[in-house]
LUMMI-625306 format. One record per residue (C-alpha): residue number from 1; residue in one letter; x, y, z. Coordinates in pm, 1 decimal. Layout:
N
<node><num>NUM</num><residu>A</residu><xx>X</xx><yy>Y</yy><zz>Z</zz></node>
...
//
This chain:
217
<node><num>1</num><residu>M</residu><xx>-1073.2</xx><yy>-128.6</yy><zz>-1306.1</zz></node>
<node><num>2</num><residu>R</residu><xx>-753.3</xx><yy>-231.4</yy><zz>-1476.7</zz></node>
<node><num>3</num><residu>Y</residu><xx>-627.3</xx><yy>-543.8</yy><zz>-1559.9</zz></node>
<node><num>4</num><residu>L</residu><xx>-246.1</xx><yy>-593.3</yy><zz>-1425.2</zz></node>
<node><num>5</num><residu>A</residu><xx>-196.4</xx><yy>-941.5</yy><zz>-1389.4</zz></node>
<node><num>6</num><residu>R</residu><xx>-402.0</xx><yy>-1293.3</yy><zz>-1330.4</zz></node>
<node><num>7</num><residu>G</residu><xx>-631.4</xx><yy>-1197.7</yy><zz>-1061.4</zz></node>
<node><num>8</num><residu>V</residu><xx>-506.8</xx><yy>-843.8</yy><zz>-1007.5</zz></node>
<node><num>9</num><residu>W</residu><xx>-662.6</xx><yy>-515.4</yy><zz>-1070.2</zz></node>
<node><num>10</num><residu>R</residu><xx>-612.9</xx><yy>-145.6</yy><zz>-1003.5</zz></node>
<node><num>11</num><residu>L</residu><xx>-876.9</xx><yy>58.4</yy><zz>-943.4</zz></node>
<node><num>12</num><residu>K</residu><xx>-985.8</xx><yy>366.7</yy><zz>-1134.9</zz></node>
<node><num>13</num><residu>E</residu><xx>-829.8</xx><yy>713.4</yy><zz>-1051.1</zz></node>
<node><num>14</num><residu>I</residu><xx>-843.8</xx><yy>979.4</yy><zz>-1282.8</zz></node>
<node><num>15</num><residu>P</residu><xx>-664.2</xx><yy>1148.5</yy><zz>-1419.8</zz></node>
<node><num>16</num><residu>A</residu><xx>-371.7</xx><yy>912.5</yy><zz>-1331.7</zz></node>
<node><num>17</num><residu>P</residu><xx>-288.2</xx><yy>686.4</yy><zz>-1049.6</zz></node>
<node><num>18</num><residu>T</residu><xx>-150.1</xx><yy>812.1</yy><zz>-763.6</zz></node>
<node><num>19</num><residu>I</residu><xx>-311.9</xx><yy>716.8</yy><zz>-465.3</zz></node>
<node><num>20</num><residu>N</residu><xx>-338.4</xx><yy>335.8</yy><zz>-551.8</zz></node>
<node><num>21</num><residu>V</residu><xx>-610.1</xx><yy>52.8</yy><zz>-470.6</zz></node>
<node><num>22</num><residu>Y</residu><xx>-563.5</xx><yy>-312.3</yy><zz>-565.6</zz></node>
<node><num>23</num><residu>L</residu><xx>-804.1</xx><yy>-590.3</yy><zz>-595.2</zz></node>
<node><num>24</num><residu>A</residu><xx>-602.8</xx><yy>-916.6</yy><zz>-579.6</zz></node>
<node><num>25</num><residu>E</residu><xx>-880.3</xx><yy>-1214.6</yy><zz>-631.0</zz></node>
<node><num>26</num><residu>D</residu><xx>-1125.6</xx><yy>-1085.2</yy><zz>-341.6</zz></node>
<node><num>27</num><residu>V</residu><xx>-898.4</xx><yy>-926.6</yy><zz>-160.0</zz></node>
<node><num>28</num><residu>L</residu><xx>-892.5</xx><yy>-547.6</yy><zz>-155.9</zz></node>
<node><num>29</num><residu>I</residu><xx>-524.2</xx><yy>-395.9</yy><zz>-109.0</zz></node>
<node><num>30</num><residu>D</residu><xx>-491.3</xx><yy>-30.7</yy><zz>66.4</zz></node>
<node><num>31</num><residu>A</residu><xx>-795.5</xx><yy>193.9</yy><zz>107.5</zz></node>
<node><num>32</num><residu>G</residu><xx>-682.9</xx><yy>490.2</yy><zz>0.0</zz></node>
<node><num>33</num><residu>R</residu><xx>-752.9</xx><yy>868.9</yy><zz>154.2</zz></node>
<node><num>34</num><residu>R</residu><xx>-1051.9</xx><yy>968.5</yy><zz>282.3</zz></node>
<node><num>35</num><residu>W</residu><xx>-1205.1</xx><yy>1139.2</yy><zz>49.4</zz></node>
<node><num>36</num><residu>D</residu><xx>-1146.8</xx><yy>851.4</yy><zz>-191.7</zz></node>
<node><num>37</num><residu>R</residu><xx>-1486.6</xx><yy>700.4</yy><zz>-52.7</zz></node>
<node><num>38</num><residu>R</residu><xx>-1713.3</xx><yy>757.1</yy><zz>-308.4</zz></node>
<node><num>39</num><residu>R</residu><xx>-1438.5</xx><yy>619.5</yy><zz>-567.6</zz></node>
<node><num>40</num><residu>I</residu><xx>-1357.3</xx><yy>313.7</yy><zz>-421.1</zz></node>
<node><num>41</num><residu>L</residu><xx>-1756.0</xx><yy>178.5</yy><zz>-307.7</zz></node>
<node><num>42</num><residu>A</residu><xx>-1846.2</xx><yy>255.7</yy><zz>-677.2</zz></node>
<node><num>43</num><residu>E</residu><xx>-1543.7</xx><yy>47.0</yy><zz>-814.8</zz></node>
<node><num>44</num><residu>L</residu><xx>-1645.6</xx><yy>-203.7</yy><zz>-577.3</zz></node>
<node><num>45</num><residu>E</residu><xx>-2007.0</xx><yy>-243.9</yy><zz>-623.7</zz></node>
<node><num>46</num><residu>G</residu><xx>-2108.5</xx><yy>-618.8</yy><zz>-718.6</zz></node>
<node><num>47</num><residu>R</residu><xx>-1830.4</xx><yy>-761.1</yy><zz>-655.2</zz></node>
<node><num>48</num><residu>E</residu><xx>-1758.8</xx><yy>-990.5</yy><zz>-334.4</zz></node>
<node><num>49</num><residu>I</residu><xx>-1478.9</xx><yy>-897.6</yy><zz>-135.6</zz></node>
<node><num>50</num><residu>S</residu><xx>-1321.5</xx><yy>-1102.3</yy><zz>164.1</zz></node>
<node><num>51</num><residu>M</residu><xx>-1077.7</xx><yy>-910.6</yy><zz>326.4</zz></node>
<node><num>52</num><residu>L</residu><xx>-910.9</xx><yy>-576.3</yy><zz>328.9</zz></node>
<node><num>53</num><residu>A</residu><xx>-529.6</xx><yy>-614.1</yy><zz>388.2</zz></node>
<node><num>54</num><residu>L</residu><xx>-309.8</xx><yy>-298.5</yy><zz>378.6</zz></node>
<node><num>55</num><residu>T</residu><xx>29.4</xx><yy>-267.2</yy><zz>291.5</zz></node>
<node><num>56</num><residu>H</residu><xx>86.1</xx><yy>-14.4</yy><zz>589.4</zz></node>
<node><num>57</num><residu>A</residu><xx>-136.8</xx><yy>225.0</yy><zz>775.4</zz></node>
<node><num>58</num><residu>H</residu><xx>-49.3</xx><yy>598.2</yy><zz>655.9</zz></node>
<node><num>59</num><residu>P</residu><xx>-365.3</xx><yy>813.5</yy><zz>609.0</zz></node>
<node><num>60</num><residu>D</residu><xx>-339.2</xx><yy>750.2</yy><zz>226.6</zz></node>
<node><num>61</num><residu>H</residu><xx>-351.9</xx><yy>381.8</yy><zz>224.3</zz></node>
<node><num>62</num><residu>Q</residu><xx>-597.8</xx><yy>313.2</yy><zz>508.3</zz></node>
<node><num>63</num><residu>G</residu><xx>-847.0</xx><yy>643.0</yy><zz>469.1</zz></node>
<node><num>64</num><residu>V</residu><xx>-1165.0</xx><yy>433.7</yy><zz>381.3</zz></node>
<node><num>65</num><residu>A</residu><xx>-1067.7</xx><yy>101.0</yy><zz>574.1</zz></node>
<node><num>66</num><residu>K</residu><xx>-1323.2</xx><yy>138.8</yy><zz>843.9</zz></node>
<node><num>67</num><residu>D</residu><xx>-1627.6</xx><yy>217.8</yy><zz>590.7</zz></node>
<node><num>68</num><residu>V</residu><xx>-1509.5</xx><yy>-69.9</yy><zz>349.6</zz></node>
<node><num>69</num><residu>C</residu><xx>-1465.2</xx><yy>-336.5</yy><zz>628.1</zz></node>
<node><num>70</num><residu>E</residu><xx>-1816.3</xx><yy>-211.1</yy><zz>812.1</zz></node>
<node><num>71</num><residu>G</residu><xx>-2023.7</xx><yy>-165.0</yy><zz>522.0</zz></node>
<node><num>72</num><residu>R</residu><xx>-1881.3</xx><yy>-561.7</yy><zz>331.8</zz></node>
<node><num>73</num><residu>G</residu><xx>-1859.2</xx><yy>-717.8</yy><zz>726.6</zz></node>
<node><num>74</num><residu>I</residu><xx>-1531.0</xx><yy>-799.2</yy><zz>609.0</zz></node>
<node><num>75</num><residu>P</residu><xx>-1196.3</xx><yy>-814.1</yy><zz>801.3</zz></node>
<node><num>76</num><residu>L</residu><xx>-944.3</xx><yy>-601.5</yy><zz>823.9</zz></node>
<node><num>77</num><residu>A</residu><xx>-526.1</xx><yy>-697.1</yy><zz>817.1</zz></node>
<node><num>78</num><residu>C</residu><xx>-197.3</xx><yy>-568.8</yy><zz>809.4</zz></node>
<node><num>79</num><residu>H</residu><xx>129.0</xx><yy>-620.5</yy><zz>937.4</zz></node>
<node><num>80</num><residu>A</residu><xx>183.3</xx><yy>-666.9</yy><zz>1363.6</zz></node>
<node><num>81</num><residu>D</residu><xx>403.7</xx><yy>-348.2</yy><zz>1353.5</zz></node>
<node><num>82</num><residu>D</residu><xx>113.3</xx><yy>-135.6</yy><zz>1252.8</zz></node>
<node><num>83</num><residu>V</residu><xx>-173.4</xx><yy>-249.1</yy><zz>1421.7</zz></node>
<node><num>84</num><residu>D</residu><xx>-107.8</xx><yy>42.1</yy><zz>1682.4</zz></node>
<node><num>85</num><residu>A</residu><xx>-136.6</xx><yy>275.7</yy><zz>1440.4</zz></node>
<node><num>86</num><residu>M</residu><xx>-416.3</xx><yy>109.9</yy><zz>1273.8</zz></node>
<node><num>87</num><residu>E</residu><xx>-594.2</xx><yy>94.8</yy><zz>1622.1</zz></node>
<node><num>88</num><residu>G</residu><xx>-538.9</xx><yy>454.5</yy><zz>1725.3</zz></node>
<node><num>89</num><residu>R</residu><xx>-237.5</xx><yy>346.6</yy><zz>2004.2</zz></node>
<node><num>90</num><residu>R</residu><xx>0.5</xx><yy>509.5</yy><zz>1802.5</zz></node>
<node><num>91</num><residu>S</residu><xx>36.0</xx><yy>803.6</yy><zz>1549.5</zz></node>
<node><num>92</num><residu>M</residu><xx>32.2</xx><yy>669.2</yy><zz>1194.6</zz></node>
<node><num>93</num><residu>Q</residu><xx>270.5</xx><yy>910.8</yy><zz>1068.2</zz></node>
<node><num>94</num><residu>E</residu><xx>598.4</xx><yy>905.4</yy><zz>1303.8</zz></node>
<node><num>95</num><residu>A</residu><xx>823.2</xx><yy>1052.1</yy><zz>1043.2</zz></node>
<node><num>96</num><residu>A</residu><xx>794.1</xx><yy>1475.0</yy><zz>1107.9</zz></node>
<node><num>97</num><residu>P</residu><xx>442.3</xx><yy>1421.4</yy><zz>1278.9</zz></node>
<node><num>98</num><residu>R</residu><xx>501.7</xx><yy>1829.9</yy><zz>1319.8</zz></node>
<node><num>99</num><residu>H</residu><xx>594.2</xx><yy>1917.3</yy><zz>960.0</zz></node>
<node><num>100</num><residu>P</residu><xx>297.5</xx><yy>2120.5</yy><zz>787.5</zz></node>
<node><num>101</num><residu>V</residu><xx>255.6</xx><yy>1844.0</yy><zz>503.7</zz></node>
<node><num>102</num><residu>N</residu><xx>164.8</xx><yy>1565.9</yy><zz>712.6</zz></node>
<node><num>103</num><residu>R</residu><xx>-66.6</xx><yy>1795.7</yy><zz>945.1</zz></node>
<node><num>104</num><residu>V</residu><xx>-239.3</xx><yy>1860.6</yy><zz>648.8</zz></node>
<node><num>105</num><residu>I</residu><xx>-287.5</xx><yy>1518.1</yy><zz>519.1</zz></node>
<node><num>106</num><residu>R</residu><xx>-366.5</xx><yy>1417.9</yy><zz>904.0</zz></node>
<node><num>107</num><residu>A</residu><xx>-633.6</xx><yy>1625.4</yy><zz>888.8</zz></node>
<node><num>108</num><residu>I</residu><xx>-790.2</xx><yy>1555.8</yy><zz>558.8</zz></node>
<node><num>109</num><residu>W</residu><xx>-676.1</xx><yy>1198.1</yy><zz>431.6</zz></node>
<node><num>110</num><residu>Q</residu><xx>-684.7</xx><yy>994.5</yy><zz>796.3</zz></node>
<node><num>111</num><residu>G</residu><xx>-931.9</xx><yy>748.7</yy><zz>834.0</zz></node>
<node><num>112</num><residu>P</residu><xx>-1026.7</xx><yy>671.6</yy><zz>1175.0</zz></node>
<node><num>113</num><residu>P</residu><xx>-902.6</xx><yy>377.4</yy><zz>1351.0</zz></node>
<node><num>114</num><residu>Y</residu><xx>-1055.1</xx><yy>28.7</yy><zz>1334.4</zz></node>
<node><num>115</num><residu>E</residu><xx>-968.4</xx><yy>-301.3</yy><zz>1466.5</zz></node>
<node><num>116</num><residu>V</residu><xx>-737.9</xx><yy>-496.0</yy><zz>1281.1</zz></node>
<node><num>117</num><residu>A</residu><xx>-930.7</xx><yy>-846.7</yy><zz>1292.3</zz></node>
<node><num>118</num><residu>R</residu><xx>-596.5</xx><yy>-1020.8</yy><zz>1112.3</zz></node>
<node><num>119</num><residu>V</residu><xx>-267.8</xx><yy>-957.7</yy><zz>1208.4</zz></node>
<node><num>120</num><residu>L</residu><xx>8.7</xx><yy>-1062.9</yy><zz>930.5</zz></node>
<node><num>121</num><residu>Q</residu><xx>346.6</xx><yy>-1168.3</yy><zz>1002.8</zz></node>
<node><num>122</num><residu>E</residu><xx>606.6</xx><yy>-1239.4</yy><zz>711.3</zz></node>
<node><num>123</num><residu>G</residu><xx>511.3</xx><yy>-1550.3</yy><zz>530.5</zz></node>
<node><num>124</num><residu>D</residu><xx>180.1</xx><yy>-1543.8</yy><zz>560.0</zz></node>
<node><num>125</num><residu>E</residu><xx>26.7</xx><yy>-1553.8</yy><zz>255.1</zz></node>
<node><num>126</num><residu>V</residu><xx>-293.1</xx><yy>-1340.3</yy><zz>125.9</zz></node>
<node><num>127</num><residu>A</residu><xx>-502.6</xx><yy>-1378.2</yy><zz>-226.3</zz></node>
<node><num>128</num><residu>G</residu><xx>-151.5</xx><yy>-1647.4</yy><zz>-296.3</zz></node>
<node><num>129</num><residu>F</residu><xx>76.5</xx><yy>-1378.0</yy><zz>-232.0</zz></node>
<node><num>130</num><residu>R</residu><xx>325.7</xx><yy>-1437.8</yy><zz>65.3</zz></node>
<node><num>131</num><residu>V</residu><xx>379.5</xx><yy>-1166.2</yy><zz>282.0</zz></node>
<node><num>132</num><residu>V</residu><xx>736.8</xx><yy>-1012.2</yy><zz>312.7</zz></node>
<node><num>133</num><residu>H</residu><xx>812.4</xx><yy>-802.1</yy><zz>595.9</zz></node>
<node><num>134</num><residu>A</residu><xx>963.0</xx><yy>-450.2</yy><zz>465.1</zz></node>
<node><num>135</num><residu>P</residu><xx>961.4</xx><yy>-165.2</yy><zz>724.9</zz></node>
<node><num>136</num><residu>G</residu><xx>1122.0</xx><yy>156.7</yy><zz>715.0</zz></node>
<node><num>137</num><residu>H</residu><xx>861.5</xx><yy>355.9</yy><zz>523.8</zz></node>
<node><num>138</num><residu>S</residu><xx>665.0</xx><yy>204.5</yy><zz>832.5</zz></node>
<node><num>139</num><residu>R</residu><xx>714.4</xx><yy>-23.1</yy><zz>1100.7</zz></node>
<node><num>140</num><residu>G</residu><xx>475.4</xx><yy>-260.3</yy><zz>918.9</zz></node>
<node><num>141</num><residu>E</residu><xx>548.0</xx><yy>-202.4</yy><zz>556.0</zz></node>
<node><num>142</num><residu>V</residu><xx>483.3</xx><yy>-544.4</yy><zz>370.7</zz></node>
<node><num>143</num><residu>I</residu><xx>516.9</xx><yy>-648.4</yy><zz>35.6</zz></node>
<node><num>144</num><residu>F</residu><xx>262.2</xx><yy>-870.0</yy><zz>-111.6</zz></node>
<node><num>145</num><residu>F</residu><xx>471.8</xx><yy>-1106.4</yy><zz>-345.7</zz></node>
<node><num>146</num><residu>R</residu><xx>366.2</xx><yy>-1400.9</yy><zz>-579.4</zz></node>
<node><num>147</num><residu>E</residu><xx>561.6</xx><yy>-1690.7</yy><zz>-663.5</zz></node>
<node><num>148</num><residu>S</residu><xx>385.2</xx><yy>-1827.8</yy><zz>-975.9</zz></node>
<node><num>149</num><residu>D</residu><xx>439.1</xx><yy>-1490.3</yy><zz>-1180.1</zz></node>
<node><num>150</num><residu>R</residu><xx>681.5</xx><yy>-1264.4</yy><zz>-958.3</zz></node>
<node><num>151</num><residu>V</residu><xx>436.5</xx><yy>-1031.3</yy><zz>-949.6</zz></node>
<node><num>152</num><residu>A</residu><xx>520.5</xx><yy>-803.7</yy><zz>-619.1</zz></node>
<node><num>153</num><residu>I</residu><xx>272.1</xx><yy>-528.3</yy><zz>-467.4</zz></node>
<node><num>154</num><residu>C</residu><xx>503.1</xx><yy>-326.3</yy><zz>-305.5</zz></node>
<node><num>155</num><residu>G</residu><xx>325.7</xx><yy>-19.3</yy><zz>-111.6</zz></node>
<node><num>156</num><residu>D</residu><xx>539.5</xx><yy>218.4</yy><zz>-33.3</zz></node>
<node><num>157</num><residu>V</residu><xx>895.1</xx><yy>97.7</yy><zz>-34.9</zz></node>
<node><num>158</num><residu>I</residu><xx>923.9</xx><yy>252.5</yy><zz>-377.2</zz></node>
<node><num>159</num><residu>R</residu><xx>673.3</xx><yy>474.4</yy><zz>-553.1</zz></node>
<node><num>160</num><residu>N</residu><xx>683.6</xx><yy>549.9</yy><zz>-931.2</zz></node>
<node><num>161</num><residu>M</residu><xx>587.9</xx><yy>872.3</yy><zz>-962.7</zz></node>
<node><num>162</num><residu>S</residu><xx>722.7</xx><yy>1228.1</yy><zz>-910.1</zz></node>
<node><num>163</num><residu>Y</residu><xx>489.6</xx><yy>1399.0</yy><zz>-607.9</zz></node>
<node><num>164</num><residu>A</residu><xx>588.8</xx><yy>1764.8</yy><zz>-799.5</zz></node>
<node><num>165</num><residu>T</residu><xx>463.1</xx><yy>1674.9</yy><zz>-1198.1</zz></node>
<node><num>166</num><residu>G</residu><xx>244.9</xx><yy>1382.4</yy><zz>-1145.5</zz></node>
<node><num>167</num><residu>R</residu><xx>523.1</xx><yy>1179.0</yy><zz>-1379.6</zz></node>
<node><num>168</num><residu>P</residu><xx>626.2</xx><yy>857.7</yy><zz>-1378.9</zz></node>
<node><num>169</num><residu>V</residu><xx>993.2</xx><yy>803.9</yy><zz>-1200.4</zz></node>
<node><num>170</num><residu>L</residu><xx>1147.2</xx><yy>562.0</yy><zz>-1006.4</zz></node>
<node><num>171</num><residu>K</residu><xx>1221.7</xx><yy>689.7</yy><zz>-644.6</zz></node>
<node><num>172</num><residu>E</residu><xx>1239.9</xx><yy>619.7</yy><zz>-291.0</zz></node>
<node><num>173</num><residu>P</residu><xx>984.6</xx><yy>770.6</yy><zz>-54.5</zz></node>
<node><num>174</num><residu>P</residu><xx>1064.4</xx><yy>1128.3</yy><zz>65.8</zz></node>
<node><num>175</num><residu>D</residu><xx>1197.1</xx><yy>1124.5</yy><zz>449.4</zz></node>
<node><num>176</num><residu>I</residu><xx>951.0</xx><yy>1331.0</yy><zz>553.0</zz></node>
<node><num>177</num><residu>F</residu><xx>704.3</xx><yy>1004.9</yy><zz>503.1</zz></node>
<node><num>178</num><residu>T</residu><xx>947.4</xx><yy>759.6</yy><zz>590.5</zz></node>
<node><num>179</num><residu>Y</residu><xx>1048.8</xx><yy>711.8</yy><zz>985.3</zz></node>
<node><num>180</num><residu>D</residu><xx>1384.1</xx><yy>495.8</yy><zz>878.1</zz></node>
<node><num>181</num><residu>P</residu><xx>1503.8</xx><yy>596.2</yy><zz>548.0</zz></node>
<node><num>182</num><residu>A</residu><xx>1795.9</xx><yy>354.6</yy><zz>614.5</zz></node>
<node><num>183</num><residu>E</residu><xx>1579.1</xx><yy>60.6</yy><zz>669.3</zz></node>
<node><num>184</num><residu>N</residu><xx>1355.2</xx><yy>140.4</yy><zz>383.2</zz></node>
<node><num>185</num><residu>R</residu><xx>1648.7</xx><yy>111.7</yy><zz>150.1</zz></node>
<node><num>186</num><residu>R</residu><xx>1764.6</xx><yy>-253.8</yy><zz>336.3</zz></node>
<node><num>187</num><residu>S</residu><xx>1377.0</xx><yy>-271.4</yy><zz>199.6</zz></node>
<node><num>188</num><residu>I</residu><xx>1414.8</xx><yy>-171.0</yy><zz>-149.0</zz></node>
<node><num>189</num><residu>R</residu><xx>1708.9</xx><yy>-463.1</yy><zz>-160.3</zz></node>
<node><num>190</num><residu>K</residu><xx>1487.6</xx><yy>-684.5</yy><zz>-7.9</zz></node>
<node><num>191</num><residu>L</residu><xx>1262.0</xx><yy>-638.5</yy><zz>-349.0</zz></node>
<node><num>192</num><residu>A</residu><xx>1509.8</xx><yy>-635.6</yy><zz>-572.6</zz></node>
<node><num>193</num><residu>A</residu><xx>1652.3</xx><yy>-966.0</yy><zz>-408.2</zz></node>
<node><num>194</num><residu>L</residu><xx>1311.5</xx><yy>-1119.9</yy><zz>-488.1</zz></node>
<node><num>195</num><residu>E</residu><xx>1332.0</xx><yy>-1031.1</yy><zz>-894.4</zz></node>
<node><num>196</num><residu>P</residu><xx>1029.5</xx><yy>-932.0</yy><zz>-1002.5</zz></node>
<node><num>197</num><residu>S</residu><xx>860.9</xx><yy>-918.8</yy><zz>-1322.3</zz></node>
<node><num>198</num><residu>L</residu><xx>600.1</xx><yy>-663.6</yy><zz>-1234.5</zz></node>
<node><num>199</num><residu>I</residu><xx>585.0</xx><yy>-392.0</yy><zz>-950.2</zz></node>
<node><num>200</num><residu>L</residu><xx>285.6</xx><yy>-235.3</yy><zz>-836.5</zz></node>
<node><num>201</num><residu>P</residu><xx>369.7</xx><yy>52.4</yy><zz>-633.1</zz></node>
<node><num>202</num><residu>G</residu><xx>153.3</xx><yy>239.4</yy><zz>-383.9</zz></node>
<node><num>203</num><residu>H</residu><xx>201.5</xx><yy>570.3</yy><zz>-617.4</zz></node>
<node><num>204</num><residu>G</residu><xx>209.5</xx><yy>560.5</yy><zz>-967.6</zz></node>
<node><num>205</num><residu>P</residu><xx>176.2</xx><yy>336.5</yy><zz>-1274.2</zz></node>
<node><num>206</num><residu>E</residu><xx>294.7</xx><yy>-97.4</yy><zz>-1237.6</zz></node>
<node><num>207</num><residu>V</residu><xx>668.5</xx><yy>-90.6</yy><zz>-1350.6</zz></node>
<node><num>208</num><residu>T</residu><xx>678.7</xx><yy>-377.8</yy><zz>-1630.9</zz></node>
<node><num>209</num><residu>D</residu><xx>1091.6</xx><yy>-217.3</yy><zz>-1698.7</zz></node>
<node><num>210</num><residu>I</residu><xx>1225.4</xx><yy>-435.1</yy><zz>-1408.6</zz></node>
<node><num>211</num><residu>A</residu><xx>1542.9</xx><yy>-330.2</yy><zz>-1537.8</zz></node>
<node><num>212</num><residu>A</residu><xx>1549.2</xx><yy>19.7</yy><zz>-1454.2</zz></node>
<node><num>213</num><residu>F</residu><xx>1462.8</xx><yy>-79.6</yy><zz>-1092.7</zz></node>
<node><num>214</num><residu>L</residu><xx>1696.1</xx><yy>-377.2</yy><zz>-1027.8</zz></node>
<node><num>215</num><residu>P</residu><xx>2122.6</xx><yy>-298.5</yy><zz>-937.7</zz></node>
<node><num>216</num><residu>G</residu><xx>2386.9</xx><yy>-292.8</yy><zz>-1241.4</zz></node>
<node><num>217</num><residu>D</residu><xx>2613.5</xx><yy>-590.3</yy><zz>-1195.0</zz></node>
//
């Protein structure tokens, strides 16, 4: 694991961080793709885990949720607006569901439905982080924000990776994966208003050059 901030690590992914899974104290944040099972379980071996919390219920963030929760006997948490998607009553990917890319992602990445034991709301606390509802990419997208050092685990509100080259670059999530791009832009402004010192996105490396993210005067 890579140490990022007090009590926060990112699970290893070779050759570079692409689909990020974080550990905040003893809470796992996100659960990768279905084919990440071996990698995630190996990284967690010997570590105490009390809960799995999702930034959002998309196939590349919930793929191993059922395996982790059942294997460790721990609860699954996500925002109220993504419970139906996680539990199988609504499509996980509402944006362009018939797009060929989304069809492939659904077929090879998406994990099975699983019961949400803890329903998150704005202002709840998870591992010392405050839940900030940041919809747009998904209905129930959240930012986990820690006031003491201003660390933000932001899911897919932004990404720090080009999907074409794999190189770090700050971008919005693509429209084909985002059910309401305009709403997501409002959530990006919400993230900026938190004035984070470190941003940990769902895709790509950590963002330490906050000036490159924050809007200019």
